[in-house]
N, CA, C and O atoms as a MOPAC input file, in Angstrom:
PM7 MOZYME 1SCF
protein

 N     15.31400 1    22.89600 1     4.17200 1
 C     14.89500 1    22.17200 1     3.12100 1
 C     13.63200 1    21.24600 1     3.53600 1
 O     13.40700 1    20.98100 1     4.71700 1
 N     12.97600 1    20.86200 1     2.66600 1
 C     11.83200 1    19.98800 1     3.04500 1
 C     12.09300 1    18.57300 1     2.79400 1
 O     13.04600 1    18.29700 1     2.06500 1
 N     11.34500 1    17.58900 1     3.31900 1
 C     11.39300 1    16.12400 1     3.17900 1
 C     10.29400 1    15.64200 1     2.29300 1
 O      9.11500 1    15.93500 1     2.49000 1
 N     10.69800 1    14.92600 1     1.35300 1
 C      9.69500 1    14.48400 1     0.35300 1
 C      9.37200 1    12.84500 1     0.65000 1
 O     10.29600 1    12.07200 1     0.90400 1
 N      8.21400 1    12.48300 1     0.60100 1
 C      7.71500 1    11.06000 1     0.82100 1
 C      7.01200 1    10.60100 1    -0.48400 1
 O      5.97400 1    11.12700 1    -0.88400 1
 N      7.64000 1     9.59600 1    -1.11400 1
 C      7.08600 1     9.00900 1    -2.34700 1
 C      6.42600 1     7.70300 1    -1.98800 1
 O      6.76300 1     6.98300 1    -1.04700 1
 N      5.46300 1     7.48000 1    -2.82600 1
 C      4.82000 1     6.09200 1    -2.57200 1
 C      4.67700 1     5.36500 1    -3.99100 1
 O      3.64100 1     5.42200 1    -4.65400 1
 N      5.71200 1     4.74500 1    -4.34600 1
 C      5.59500 1     4.12200 1    -5.77900 1
 C      4.65100 1     3.03200 1    -5.50700 1
 O      4.46900 1     2.45900 1    -4.43300 1
 N      3.98800 1     2.79900 1    -6.80800 1
 C      2.87100 1     1.60200 1    -6.78700 1
 C      3.42800 1     0.38400 1    -7.20600 1
 O      2.71900 1    -0.62200 1    -7.24200 1
 N      4.72500 1     0.34700 1    -7.55700 1
 C      5.24300 1    -1.16800 1    -8.02300 1
 C      6.75000 1    -0.93100 1    -7.89500 1
 O      7.22200 1     0.16400 1    -7.58900 1
 N      7.42900 1    -1.96100 1    -8.13500 1
 C      8.90700 1    -2.19200 1    -8.28700 1
 C      9.52400 1    -1.29700 1    -9.12000 1
 O     10.48400 1    -0.58800 1    -8.81700 1
 N      8.88000 1    -1.34500 1   -10.32400 1
 C      9.32500 1    -0.63400 1   -11.39600 1
 C      9.56100 1     0.99700 1   -10.99500 1
 O     10.64600 1     1.54300 1   -11.19600 1
 N      8.51000 1     1.63600 1   -10.45700 1
 C      8.59800 1     2.90200 1   -10.04000 1
 C      9.55800 1     3.22500 1    -8.99700 1
 O     10.14700 1     4.30500 1    -8.94000 1
 N      9.72100 1     2.16800 1    -8.08600 1
 C     10.61800 1     2.49200 1    -6.86300 1
 C     11.98000 1     2.35300 1    -7.55000 1
 O     12.81400 1     3.10900 1    -7.05200 1
 N     12.38300 1     1.68600 1    -8.43700 1
 C     13.68900 1     1.50500 1    -9.13600 1
 C     13.91100 1     2.67600 1    -9.98000 1
 O     15.06200 1     3.09000 1   -10.11600 1
 N     12.90100 1     3.27400 1   -10.58100 1
 C     13.15500 1     4.54100 1   -11.35700 1
 C     13.40800 1     5.76600 1   -10.35200 1
 O     14.24900 1     6.62000 1   -10.63400 1
 N     12.72200 1     5.82100 1    -9.27700 1
 C     12.87300 1     6.96600 1    -8.38600 1
 C     14.19000 1     6.89300 1    -7.75300 1
 O     14.75600 1     7.95900 1    -7.51200 1
 N     14.79000 1     5.72800 1    -7.43300 1
 C     16.08600 1     5.52200 1    -6.78500 1
 C     17.17100 1     5.93100 1    -7.89700 1
 O     18.15800 1     6.55700 1    -7.51000 1
 N     17.04500 1     5.62000 1    -9.21600 1
 C     18.03900 1     5.90300 1   -10.17700 1
 C     17.94100 1     7.43300 1   -10.18200 1
 O     19.00400 1     8.05200 1   -10.13600 1
 N     16.94700 1     8.01900 1   -10.22600 1
 C     16.82300 1     9.56100 1   -10.51500 1
 C     17.56200 1    10.19400 1    -9.39800 1
 O     18.33800 1    11.12800 1    -9.59800 1
 N     17.30400 1     9.63900 1    -8.08800 1
 C     17.85200 1    10.39200 1    -7.01100 1
 C     19.39000 1    10.04700 1    -6.89400 1
 O     20.12500 1    10.89400 1    -6.38700 1
 N     19.91800 1     8.84500 1    -7.33700 1
 C     21.11000 1     8.70700 1    -7.26300 1
 C     22.02200 1     9.69200 1    -8.31900 1
 O     23.11800 1    10.19700 1    -8.07800 1
 N     21.26100 1     9.79500 1    -9.49400 1
 C     21.88300 1    10.66800 1   -10.50700 1
 C     21.98400 1    12.22100 1    -9.98700 1
 O     22.95500 1    12.94500 1   -10.20500 1
 N     20.91200 1    12.57000 1    -9.32600 1
 C     20.84600 1    13.88100 1    -8.82600 1
 C     21.68400 1    14.14900 1    -7.56600 1
 O     21.82800 1    15.29100 1    -7.13100 1
 N     22.26900 1    12.99500 1    -6.95500 1
 C     22.96700 1    13.03700 1    -5.77100 1
 C     22.10400 1    13.54400 1    -4.48600 1
 O     22.46800 1    14.34600 1    -3.62600 1
 N     20.88900 1    12.87300 1    -4.58800 1
 C     19.95200 1    13.20400 1    -3.46300 1
 C     20.15400 1    12.02100 1    -2.68300 1
 O     20.11700 1    10.88100 1    -3.14700 1
 N     20.40900 1    12.37600 1    -1.25800 1
 C     20.29200 1    11.32400 1    -0.19200 1
 C     19.01300 1    10.78000 1     0.02300 1
 O     18.08700 1    11.57600 1     0.17500 1
 N     18.78500 1     9.54300 1     0.06400 1
 C     17.56100 1     8.91600 1     0.36900 1
 C     17.66800 1     7.68100 1     1.26800 1
 O     18.71300 1     7.03900 1     1.36200 1
 N     16.58200 1     7.38700 1     1.90100 1
 C     16.52200 1     6.10000 1     2.68900 1
 C     15.36300 1     5.31700 1     2.25100 1
 O     14.36000 1     5.81100 1     1.73800 1
 N     15.56100 1     4.00300 1     2.49100 1
 C     14.47200 1     3.09800 1     2.10400 1
 C     13.96700 1     2.30900 1     3.36400 1
 O     14.79700 1     2.11100 1     4.25200 1
 N     12.76500 1     1.86700 1     3.52000 1
 C     12.23200 1     1.45800 1     4.58900 1
 C     11.17400 1     0.33500 1     4.12200 1
 O     10.29400 1     0.63300 1     3.31400 1
 N     11.27200 1    -0.83800 1     4.60200 1
 C     10.31600 1    -1.88300 1     4.14000 1
 C      9.12000 1    -1.71600 1     4.95600 1
 O      9.12000 1    -1.22300 1     6.08400 1
 N      8.17400 1    -2.12000 1     4.37200 1
 C      6.63900 1    -2.00900 1     4.97100 1
 C      6.69100 1    -3.10300 1     6.05500 1
 O      7.21600 1    -4.20000 1     5.86400 1
 N      6.03200 1    -2.67400 1     7.35400 1
 C      6.02000 1    -3.62300 1     8.41700 1
 C      4.89700 1    -4.60500 1     8.05300 1
 O      4.65400 1    -5.44600 1     8.91800 1
 N      4.14700 1    -4.64800 1     6.89100 1
 C      2.97300 1    -5.49400 1     6.88500 1
 C      3.36700 1    -6.58800 1     5.91400 1
 O      4.13800 1    -6.35700 1     4.98300 1
 N      2.81600 1    -7.82500 1     6.14400 1
 C      3.07900 1    -8.74000 1     5.23100 1
 C      2.40400 1    -8.72200 1     3.92400 1
 O      1.17600 1    -8.80100 1     3.90900 1
 N      3.12400 1    -8.61800 1     2.73000 1
 C      2.57800 1    -8.42800 1     1.49300 1
 C      1.14900 1    -9.20700 1     1.12500 1
 O      0.15200 1    -8.73000 1     0.58200 1
 N      1.36300 1   -10.45700 1     1.56300 1
 C      0.14400 1   -11.24400 1     1.10600 1
 C     -1.17500 1   -10.74200 1     1.98800 1
 O     -2.29800 1   -10.83400 1     1.49100 1
 N     -1.00200 1   -10.27400 1     3.15200 1
 C     -2.05300 1    -9.75700 1     4.03500 1
 C     -2.60800 1    -8.61000 1     3.33600 1
 O     -3.79700 1    -8.45800 1     3.05600 1
 N     -1.50800 1    -7.69800 1     3.03800 1
 C     -2.01700 1    -6.40400 1     2.24900 1
 C     -2.75100 1    -6.62300 1     1.09000 1
 O     -3.67900 1    -5.87200 1     0.78800 1
 N     -2.40600 1    -7.64500 1     0.36100 1
 C     -3.12300 1    -7.98400 1    -0.99300 1
 C     -4.59100 1    -8.53800 1    -0.66900 1
 O     -5.54000 1    -8.29000 1    -1.41300 1
 N     -4.70500 1    -9.28300 1     0.45900 1
 C     -5.92600 1    -9.90900 1     0.88300 1
 C     -6.96200 1    -8.69400 1     1.30100 1
 O     -8.15000 1    -8.65600 1     0.98100 1
 N     -6.31500 1    -7.78700 1     2.02100 1
 C     -7.10500 1    -6.64700 1     2.42200 1
 C     -7.66100 1    -5.74000 1     1.30500 1
 O     -8.83000 1    -5.35500 1     1.26700 1
 N     -6.75000 1    -5.45000 1     0.43600 1
 C     -7.11600 1    -4.68500 1    -0.72600 1
 C     -8.22400 1    -5.27700 1    -1.56900 1
 O     -9.12400 1    -4.64400 1    -2.12000 1
 N     -8.00400 1    -6.72700 1    -1.59000 1
 C     -9.05500 1    -7.44900 1    -2.45900 1
 C    -10.33900 1    -7.50200 1    -1.78100 1
 O    -11.38700 1    -7.39200 1    -2.41700 1
 N    -10.30700 1    -7.68100 1    -0.41000 1
 C    -11.54300 1    -7.61500 1     0.42000 1
 C    -12.23200 1    -6.01500 1     0.22300 1
 O    -13.43400 1    -5.91700 1    -0.02100 1
 N    -11.66100 1    -5.21300 1     0.30700 1
 C    -12.00400 1    -3.83600 1    -0.06600 1
 C    -12.75300 1    -3.59700 1    -1.33800 1
 O    -13.83000 1    -3.00900 1    -1.43800 1
 N    -12.00500 1    -4.16000 1    -2.34600 1
 C    -12.50400 1    -4.12200 1    -3.69300 1
 C    -13.83900 1    -4.95000 1    -3.80500 1
 O    -14.81200 1    -4.53200 1    -4.43400 1
 N    -13.80900 1    -6.15400 1    -3.14700 1
 C    -15.15300 1    -6.98800 1    -3.20100 1
 C    -16.27200 1    -6.17200 1    -2.71600 1
 O    -17.31200 1    -6.01500 1    -3.35600 1
 N    -16.01100 1    -5.61700 1    -1.47800 1
 C    -17.22800 1    -4.95100 1    -0.84800 1
 C    -17.63900 1    -3.70300 1    -1.72100 1
 O    -18.82000 1    -3.36900 1    -1.62600 1
 N    -16.87200 1    -3.00900 1    -2.51000 1
 C    -17.22200 1    -2.02700 1    -3.38200 1
 C    -17.90900 1    -2.59800 1    -4.43400 1
 O    -18.77600 1    -1.87300 1    -4.92200 1
 N    -17.77000 1    -3.68200 1    -4.91700 1
 C    -18.47500 1    -4.25100 1    -5.95600 1
 C    -19.63800 1    -5.15000 1    -5.47200 1
 O    -20.19500 1    -5.96500 1    -6.20700 1
 N    -19.96800 1    -4.93100 1    -4.14500 1
 C    -21.08400 1    -5.67400 1    -3.58900 1
 C    -21.03700 1    -7.14900 1    -3.66400 1
 O    -22.04200 1    -7.81300 1    -3.91800 1
 N    -19.77300 1    -7.70800 1    -3.42600 1
 C    -19.60300 1    -9.03200 1    -3.28000 1
 C    -19.46800 1    -9.47000 1    -1.91900 1
 O    -18.99900 1   -10.58700 1    -1.70100 1
 N    -19.83600 1    -8.69900 1    -0.95200 1
 C    -19.44700 1    -9.08600 1     0.49000 1
 C    -20.68200 1    -9.42600 1     1.13500 1
 O    -21.69500 1    -9.45700 1     0.43700 1
 N    -20.76700 1    -9.71900 1     2.52200 1
 C    -21.89600 1   -10.15700 1     3.18800 1
 C    -21.80400 1    -9.08800 1     4.26400 1
 O    -20.80100 1    -8.79500 1     4.91500 1
 N    -23.08200 1    -8.52700 1     4.34900 1
 C    -23.26000 1    -7.40500 1     5.41700 1
 C    -24.07000 1    -8.08200 1     6.56500 1
 O    -25.03800 1    -8.82200 1     6.38800 1
 N    -23.47100 1    -7.67800 1     7.91400 1
 C    -23.96700 1    -8.25100 1     9.11500 1
 C    -24.41600 1    -7.05900 1    10.00700 1
 O    -23.63400 1    -6.16200 1    10.32400 1
 N    -25.60300 1    -7.09400 1    10.35900 1
 C    -26.10800 1    -5.97200 1    11.26600 1
 C    -25.39900 1    -5.99000 1    12.65100 1
 O    -25.06500 1    -7.04000 1    13.19800 1
 N    -25.19800 1    -4.79700 1    13.16100 1
 C    -24.50300 1    -4.86200 1    14.48900 1
 C    -25.10400 1    -5.74000 1    15.54800 1
 O    -24.42400 1    -6.45900 1    16.28000 1
 N    -26.50200 1    -5.63900 1    15.59700 1
 C    -27.44500 1    -6.37400 1    16.40600 1
 C    -27.18100 1    -8.03200 1    16.18400 1
 O    -27.38800 1    -8.78900 1    17.13300 1
 N    -26.78300 1    -8.47600 1    15.07500 1
 C    -26.65300 1    -9.73900 1    14.85100 1
 C    -25.18400 1   -10.33700 1    15.14900 1
 O    -25.00400 1   -11.54400 1    14.99300 1
 N    -24.31900 1    -9.64700 1    15.50200 1
 C    -22.99900 1    -9.83800 1    15.64500 1
 C    -22.66800 1   -11.01000 1    16.67800 1
 O    -21.79900 1   -11.85800 1    16.47500 1
 N    -23.40700 1   -10.95000 1    17.71500 1
 C    -23.18300 1   -11.95100 1    18.79000 1
 C    -24.25300 1   -13.15200 1    18.79600 1
 O    -24.25300 1   -13.91700 1    19.76000 1
 N    -25.03800 1   -13.30800 1    17.89000 1
 C    -26.02700 1   -14.44900 1    17.50100 1
 C    -25.34800 1   -15.62500 1    17.22300 1
 O    -25.97200 1   -16.63500 1    16.89700 1

């Protein structure tokens, strides 16, 4: 048999997946993310800002100035 790994985007999706698996009597394990949720939020926001040209670009040559 194969192993499936799901990535729910919010708590509602996670709860729904758990409920379906319980009804179907599918064994499952949960694992907490090793990352601080606030840190993840900041990183995702930074990526979004860069994508929307709201960041500051520094040339490699200028890193140590």
